[in-house]
C-alpha positions, 0 to 999 in steps of 0.5 A: 811327439805327433806323427806330423812333428818334425824329428828336430821338434823339442817339447818342453814345459815352462812353469810360472809360479805366482805369489802375492807380495807387497809389490803385487803379483810376482812370478818366479824366474830362475837363471839358467846355470852353466850346466844346462844344455841350452840358453845358459845364463838366461832367465826362465821359468821352471822348465824341463823337456817333456819326457815320453808318455808323460802328460805336460801337466805331470811333467810340470809337477816333475820339474817344479819338484826337481828344480825348486824342492816344492811338492804338489801340495805347495802349488796350485795350478791355476791355468794350462796355456795353449802350447807355442811353437817357434824355430830357434835358428841359433840352436837349431831346434823348433821348440813346442813350449807348454806353459803353466801357471801355478799359485804358490802356497804362502809358506812354500820355500824355493830351493833351486837345484843345479839347473839354476844359479839364482832366482828372483820374483819379478812383476809380470810386466818386467819379464820381457825386460830380462835377458830370457830364454826365447819367447818367455814373455809370450809363454807367460802371456799364454797363461797370465791374465 
């Protein structure tokens, strides 16, 4: 948190994993479980809180490893987007979302943890049609061409 940040400002990373399929480019969305703190049941990218003293990109790799069991060698960083800031009155927080786009290795296997109940591969243009965490399509637009 910077010296100018509000005390209720929460920094998070959101990682979009990209693969090529017979449908074209698809991104991974995970449905948030009932055990997470906010936005239960909503679709999201692989995400998590930015820990103190950790860079956003290092936190992104950590969240990918924890939530999908993918190793650093299973993904390739394609783009780090400019952070998005927005206030959500429903949870009383100002979020700063650090978006990332990673390309998935061909033979990589996703195994979600307790934070997600399921996952799906979705065409990027269809992300906005899902019930997602706030600003997910906008975060994707910051990293996906």
